[in-house]
C-alpha positions in Angstrom: -52.3 17.7 -45.9 -50.3 14.7 -46.9 -52.9 13.0 -46.1 -55.6 14.3 -48.3 -57.7 12.3 -50.3 -58.7 13.4 -53.9 -60.5 11.6 -56.8 -58.5 10.2 -59.7 -59.5 11.1 -62.9 -58.5 8.8 -66.1 -58.6 9.8 -69.7 -60.8 8.6 -72.3 -60.0 8.2 -76.1 -59.8 10.7 -78.4 -59.3 12.4 -82.1 -56.3 13.6 -83.0 -55.5 16.6 -85.2 -53.6 15.9 -88.3 -49.6 15.8 -88.1 -47.1 17.4 -90.8 -44.5 15.2 -91.9 -41.9 14.3 -89.5 -38.3 14.7 -88.7 -36.9 11.6 -87.5 -36.8 8.5 -89.7 -38.7 5.4 -88.1 -41.3 4.7 -90.3 -42.5 1.3 -88.6 -43.2 2.9 -85.1 -46.2 3.6 -84.0 -46.7 5.0 -80.3 -49.9 6.2 -78.2 -51.0 6.4 -74.5 -52.4 3.4 -73.3 -53.4 4.8 -69.6 -53.5 7.5 -67.7 -54.4 9.4 -64.7 -54.2 12.6 -62.8 -54.9 13.6 -58.8 -54.8 17.0 -57.7 -52.5 18.1 -55.2 -54.7 19.7 -51.8 -54.1 23.3 -52.3 -52.8 25.4 -48.9 -55.8 27.9 -50.2 -58.9 26.5 -49.8 -60.2 30.1 -51.9 -57.3 29.4 -54.9 -59.2 28.8 -58.3 -54.9 27.6 -59.5 -54.4 23.5 -59.1 -51.6 21.8 -59.3 -52.4 18.5 -61.8 -50.0 15.3 -61.5 -50.2 13.3 -64.4 -49.1 9.7 -64.8 -49.4 8.2 -68.7 -48.2 4.9 -69.8 -46.6 5.5 -73.8 -46.1 2.4 -76.0 -44.7 1.7 -79.3 -47.0 -0.3 -81.2 -44.7 -0.6 -84.5 -41.9 -3.2 -85.1 -38.8 -0.4 -85.2 -37.5 0.6 -82.0 -39.0 4.7 -81.0 -36.1 6.5 -79.4 -38.2 9.2 -77.4 -34.8 11.0 -75.6 -32.6 10.9 -79.0 -28.9 12.7 -78.4 -27.5 12.3 -74.9 -26.8 15.9 -73.0 -29.6 17.1 -74.8 -33.2 18.0 -74.7 -33.3 19.5 -78.3 -34.9 15.9 -79.5 -36.4 15.0 -76.8 -40.1 13.5 -77.6 -42.8 16.1 -76.3 -46.2 15.9 -74.8 -48.1 18.8 -74.2 -51.3 19.4 -72.6 -54.4 21.7 -73.9 -57.5 22.6 -72.6 -60.6 22.3 -74.8 -64.4 22.1 -74.8 -64.5 18.3 -76.7 -62.3 16.1 -76.9 -61.4 16.7 -80.0 -58.0 18.4 -80.9 -57.8 21.7 -82.7 -54.8 23.5 -82.5 -56.6 26.7 -84.1 -58.6 26.6 -80.3 -57.4 24.9 -77.7 -55.3 26.5 -75.2 -52.2 25.6 -74.6 -51.5 24.7 -70.6 -48.0 23.3 -70.3 -45.7 20.5 -71.7 -43.1 18.3 -71.2 -40.2 16.4 -72.7 -39.7 12.8 -72.1 -36.4 12.3 -70.3 -36.3 15.9 -68.9 -36.9 15.0 -65.2 -33.1 13.5 -65.5 -32.2 13.7 -69.3 -32.3 9.8 -69.7 -32.1 7.7 -72.3 -35.5 6.1 -73.4 -35.6 4.1 -76.3 -39.1 1.6 -76.8 -38.5 -1.6 -78.0 -41.3 -2.8 -80.6 -44.4 -3.5 -77.8 -42.4 -1.9 -74.8 -43.9 0.5 -72.8 -42.7 3.5 -70.2 -45.0 5.5 -67.6 -43.9 9.2 -67.8 -45.0 11.4 -65.0 -45.2 15.1 -65.1 -47.0 18.2 -63.6 -49.0 20.8 -64.6 -51.1 24.2 -63.0 -54.2 24.8 -64.6 -56.5 27.5 -63.5 -60.0 26.9 -63.3 -62.0 28.1 -66.7 -64.7 27.6 -68.7 -62.7 26.0 -71.5 -61.3 23.3 -69.3 -64.2 20.6 -70.4 -61.6 18.2 -70.9 -57.7 18.3 -70.6 -56.1 17.2 -73.7 -52.6 15.2 -73.6 -50.6 15.3 -77.0 -48.3 13.0 -77.5 -44.8 13.8 -79.8 -46.1 16.9 -80.4 -43.3 18.3 -82.1 -43.4 15.2 -84.4 -39.8 13.9 -83.7 -41.0 9.9 -84.3 -42.4 9.2 -88.4 -45.3 6.8 -87.6 -47.1 4.0 -89.1 -50.6 5.4 -87.2 -50.7 9.2 -86.6 -54.3 9.3 -85.1 -53.5 7.5 -81.7 -51.5 10.2 -80.3 -53.9 11.9 -78.0 -55.7 11.1 -74.7 -58.6 13.0 -73.1 -59.6 13.6 -69.4 -63.1 14.3 -69.4 -63.0 17.5 -66.2 -66.3 18.4 -66.7 -67.2 17.1 -63.4 -66.2 18.4 -60.2 -63.9 16.9 -57.6 -63.9 16.3 -53.8 -60.8 16.3 -51.0 -61.6 14.8 -47.6 -59.6 13.6 -44.7 -59.4 9.5 -44.6 -58.4 10.1 -41.0 -61.3 9.2 -38.5 -62.1 12.3 -36.3 -62.3 11.3 -32.5 -64.7 13.1 -30.5 -66.2 12.8 -26.8 -70.0 12.0 -26.4 -72.3 15.8 -26.7 -69.0 17.5 -27.7 -69.4 19.0 -30.9 -66.4 18.8 -34.1 -66.0 19.9 -37.3 -67.2 17.0 -39.8 -64.1 17.2 -41.9 -62.0 20.3 -41.6 -59.9 19.0 -44.8 -62.7 18.7 -46.9 -62.6 20.4 -50.2 -64.6 21.0 -53.8 -62.2 21.0 -57.1 -63.8 22.5 -59.7 -61.5 23.3 -63.2 -64.1 24.8 -65.4 -66.1 27.1 -63.0 -64.2 30.4 -62.1 -67.1 31.3 -59.3 -69.2 28.1 -57.5 -72.2 30.3 -57.2 -75.1 28.0 -57.4 -73.5 24.8 -56.3 -74.2 22.8 -53.7 -73.1 20.1 -50.8 -74.8 17.2 -50.1 -74.3 15.1 -46.9 -75.9 11.6 -46.3 -75.0 9.9 -42.6 -75.3 6.2 -42.0 -74.8 4.6 -38.9 -76.3 7.3 -37.2 -78.4 7.6 -33.9 -81.0 9.2 -32.4 -80.1 12.6 -31.4 -77.2 13.2 -34.2 -77.2 16.3 -35.5 -75.5 18.4 -38.2 -75.0 21.9 -38.0 -72.8 25.0 -38.9 -70.8 26.4 -36.2 -70.4 30.3 -36.3 -67.1 31.0 -37.9 -65.2 33.7 -39.1 -64.9 33.9 -42.5 -62.8 36.4 -44.7 -66.6 37.8 -45.9 -67.5 37.9 -42.2 -69.1 35.8 -39.9 -70.7 32.6 -40.9 -73.8 31.5 -38.9 -77.4 29.6 -39.8 -80.4 31.7 -39.0 -83.5 28.7 -39.5 -83.0 27.6 -42.8 -80.5 30.5 -44.2 -76.6 30.9 -44.2 -75.5 34.2 -43.5 -72.4 35.7 -44.1 -72.6 38.8 -42.0 -75.8 40.4 -42.8 -76.4 38.8 -46.6 -78.1 35.6 -47.1 -75.5 33.8 -49.1 -77.1 30.0 -49.3 -79.8 27.8 -47.3 -78.8 25.0 -45.0 -81.5 22.1 -44.8 -81.5 18.7 -43.0 -79.3 17.8 -40.4 -81.4 16.4 -37.4 -81.7 12.3 -36.3 -79.3 11.5 -39.6 -81.2 12.8 -42.3 -79.6 14.3 -45.1 -78.3 17.7 -45.7 -78.0 20.1 -48.4 -76.3 22.9 -48.7 -77.3 24.9 -51.3 -75.7 28.6 -52.6 -76.4 31.7 -53.6 -75.2 33.1 -57.5 -72.8 34.6 -55.5 -70.8 31.5 -53.8 -67.2 32.1 -54.2 -64.8 28.9 -53.5 -63.5 30.5 -49.9 -67.1 30.0 -49.1 -67.7 27.3 -50.5 -65.2 25.4 -48.9 -65.3 27.9 -45.5 -68.9 26.1 -45.2 -68.1 22.4 -45.5 -65.1 22.7 -43.4 -67.2 24.6 -40.9 -70.2 22.2 -40.9 -70.4 20.3 -37.4 -71.5 17.1 -35.7 -72.7 16.4 -32.4 -74.1 13.3 -30.8 -77.0 15.4 -28.8 -78.0 12.0 -26.5 -73.9 10.7 -26.2 -74.3 7.5 -28.1 -70.9 5.6 -29.1 -70.2 4.6 -32.1 -68.4 5.1 -35.8 -70.6 7.7 -38.1 -69.6 7.9 -41.6 -70.5 10.5 -43.8 -71.2 10.6 -47.4 -70.0 13.6 -49.1 -71.1 15.2 -53.2 -70.8 18.3 -54.6 -72.5 19.8 -57.8 -71.2 22.5 -59.2 -73.3 25.3 -61.3 -73.6 23.0 -64.4 -75.4 21.0 -62.1 -72.0 18.1 -62.7 -71.9 15.7 -60.0 -68.3 14.8 -58.3 -67.9 11.3 -57.0 -69.2 10.8 -53.6 -66.4 10.5 -50.9 -66.5 9.2 -47.5 -65.2 11.1 -43.9 -65.4 9.5 -40.8 -66.0 10.6 -36.8 -65.9 8.2 -33.8 -68.3 8.8 -30.8 -65.7 7.9 -28.2 
């Protein structure tokens, strides 16, 4: 799973709450987060709603005095703290938003970090986030315990818009002999941070470089909930219709639409079961562009997976 691809999400500007009088007197220091992004680690269980996020942020001292981010050696009590919050918008409200975790700068090695004026440092930390309707935005608050007295207290927050879902795919092309059937991408995965269930969601798959006789379809497969199969345009688990399947012949785009009871195990089980076959045996590369639409109608970034027919 280490070769799995996922979309990187970057932060947007945000509005911070008013901070109390600070404890350490550095009147002209001014900390801010200038850049930030996160990647999602591929979960071993495609049905899980708890995901591991790996954050990278750049902290800058915009002031004209040094900013000591780690304080005294051999203690973490006076290290500058980053806190992660879930929010329904990009404005921090300490009475409403939910704290998900915190990280003390330098705690990974109790190192000393002192920023001179205009100097930056890169901070990396990991947090586990469970899908929740409140997770429309993830907010990172810098110096949340107010150790540094700053000239500007309004630039200590970064907001990541997480309403749109993510897709993970394998970057390694799959190879198949002509006229054989293979799973298009056995590692494909939809990740959604602000929906606990995925009922009403869709997969959309567009094929390029297609040849006459190319077929995308669902191969009967046993899932945790029962046997998955396609009957006409319907997808069934056991005898229960769980969605619809349209397209897939001669390079036509595929739409897989799920009913309201769909969960993560079904949504991800179906995309990993989607099979490709070159019925007429035409060799060459086939590229498939995947998009996931969540229950709120938000689109994921498009990701590509590849099958080579030899």
